[in-house]
Each structure stands twice: as structure tokens, then as C-alpha cells.
C-alpha positions in Angstrom: 36.7 109.0 168.3 37.7 112.1 166.4 34.7 111.6 164.1 32.0 111.4 166.8 30.9 113.8 169.5 31.4 111.2 172.3 34.1 109.2 173.9 37.6 110.2 175.0 38.8 113.7 174.3 42.5 113.0 174.2 44.7 110.7 172.2 46.0 109.2 175.4 42.6 108.4 176.7 41.5 107.0 173.4 44.6 104.8 173.2 44.0 103.6 176.8 40.4 102.7 176.1 41.3 100.9 172.8 44.1 99.0 174.6 41.9 98.1 177.5 39.0 96.8 175.3 41.2 94.9 172.8 43.4 93.4 175.5 40.4 92.3 177.6 38.8 90.7 174.5 42.0 88.8 173.7 42.6 87.8 177.3 39.1 86.4 177.8 38.6 85.1 174.3 41.7 83.3 173.3 41.5 80.7 176.1 38.1 79.7 174.7 39.8 78.2 171.7 39.0 78.4 168.0 35.7 76.7 168.4 34.3 79.6 170.5 36.5 82.6 169.7 37.6 84.4 166.5 39.5 87.6 165.9 38.5 89.6 162.9 40.9 92.2 161.5 39.3 95.4 160.2 42.0 95.7 157.5 41.3 92.2 156.2 37.6 92.8 156.2 38.1 95.8 153.9 40.7 94.0 151.7 38.6 90.8 151.3 35.1 91.4 152.5 33.5 88.4 150.9 36.1 86.0 152.2 36.1 87.4 155.7 32.3 87.5 156.0 32.0 83.9 154.6 34.6 82.8 157.2 32.7 84.6 160.0 29.4 83.0 158.8 31.1 79.6 158.9 32.3 80.2 162.4 28.8 81.3 163.5 27.2 78.4 161.6 25.2 80.9 159.5 24.4 80.8 155.8 26.3 83.4 153.8 24.1 85.8 151.9 25.7 88.1 149.3 23.4 90.9 150.6 25.6 91.0 153.7 28.2 92.7 151.5 25.9 95.6 150.8 25.4 96.5 154.5 25.4 100.3 153.9 22.2 100.1 151.7 20.6 97.4 153.9 21.4 99.2 157.2 19.9 102.6 156.3 16.4 101.6 157.4 17.6 99.7 160.5 19.9 102.3 162.0 18.3 104.6 164.6 18.0 108.2 163.6 20.0 109.0 166.8 22.8 106.8 165.7 23.0 108.5 162.4 23.0 111.9 164.2 26.0 111.0 166.4 27.9 109.0 163.8 27.1 110.1 160.2 29.4 107.3 158.9 27.3 104.5 160.3 25.5 103.8 157.1 28.2 104.8 154.6 30.0 102.2 152.6 33.7 101.9 153.6 35.8 102.3 150.5 39.3 102.2 152.1 40.9 101.7 155.4 41.2 104.8 157.6 44.8 104.8 158.6 45.1 106.3 162.0 48.9 106.2 161.8 48.9 108.2 158.6 46.0 110.6 159.3 47.0 111.6 162.9 49.9 114.0 163.5 53.1 112.0 164.2 53.2 113.5 167.7 49.8 112.0 168.5 50.8 108.6 166.9 53.8 108.6 169.3 51.5 109.3 172.3 49.1 106.6 171.1 52.0 104.1 170.9 53.3 105.2 174.3 50.0 104.0 175.7 49.0 101.1 173.5 52.2 100.1 171.8 52.5 96.7 173.4 49.0 95.7 172.3 49.7 97.0 168.7 52.9 94.9 168.7 51.1 91.8 170.0 48.6 92.1 167.2 51.4 92.4 164.6 51.0 96.1 163.7 54.2 97.9 162.7 54.9 100.7 165.0 56.3 104.1 164.0 57.7 104.6 167.4 58.9 101.3 168.9 60.5 103.3 171.8 58.4 106.5 172.3 60.4 109.4 173.6 60.1 111.0 177.0 57.9 113.8 175.7 55.3 111.3 174.3 55.4 109.2 177.5 54.8 112.4 179.6 52.0 113.5 177.3 50.4 110.1 177.6 50.4 110.4 181.4 48.9 113.9 181.5 46.5 113.1 178.7 45.2 110.0 180.6 44.9 112.2 183.7 42.5 114.4 181.9 44.6 117.4 181.0 44.0 118.8 177.5 47.2 117.4 176.0 46.7 115.9 172.5 43.0 116.8 172.4 41.0 115.2 169.6 39.0 117.5 167.3 35.5 116.2 167.9 32.5 116.5 165.7 29.3 117.8 167.2 26.0 115.8 166.9 25.2 118.0 163.8 28.4 117.1 162.1 30.4 120.3 162.7 34.0 120.0 164.0 35.0 121.5 167.3 38.4 121.6 168.9 
């Protein structure tokens, strides 16, 4: 959410939204079984795009087309101008995983993990703060309440960064 001018304004709210959406997806999807539900890991998609997309196509009973791997070129004409304005990355090729736990300040990672740590652990992600401290837990509470603690630097629709 730091790269776009919309969404949560604090790390705590972003973590709560991520946790809520991912947990709900797992809760409602996993009981459907492997015939009707699949989890796709972003990191694996970047590490082995062809294998992951072929696997997804098999799940969806679709034919794999190698052009699917060049989505950034293919998508340029399909993406709405408004989408490009609000998220300039929408048609860019992804060259490496953006590592939130390395790019965010450690204090914000600790707040994120105070809010969403259980979900991270359930998904097998290694946590930097398995037991977040009191300060991070308090910051997570006030951040979720809407106070400007752990504010994300947001980009404006034109691409400039604001704090």
C-alpha cells in the first residue's frame, strides 16, 4: 500500500487488512478441497513463473500459452488509464520479489507481525519478531484505531511520494 495513493495509511491497518483477507480466503477456500481451491504463493510465482502458471492453468482446465509469461507487454493495452495512474507498477515486469520484511523499517515489521504474525506463521513465513514487544503491540492498537502511528509514505496519483 505504500506504492499507491489508496488503502490503509498505517502499517497496523495494512497488516489487519492483509490478515483479514488472507485468513478469510483460507478459511473459506481450504474446506472446498484441492479440486476447487488452490493457493498460489507470490514468491514461487516469481521464482518459477512458467511452472506456477502451468500448474494454475491445469487447475483451471485452461491451455497454457507462453504469452502468459509476458503479461507486462500484453497487459499494457488492456489496463485502464486510471489503473496506470493509481498504480504505475501495474504493467511493469516484476524482476524480483519485493521483500516487505527487508524494505520496511524493523519497527514497522514488528508492528505488522504484532497484528498479522499468526497468519504469517500459518503460511510458513519466518518471522523476525515471533514475540513482538509491548511497544509494537501498543503501536498496533493505536495504528488500527486510526492514530497516525507507523504511517505509510503514500504515492500520489501522479507518482510523487507524500508522508
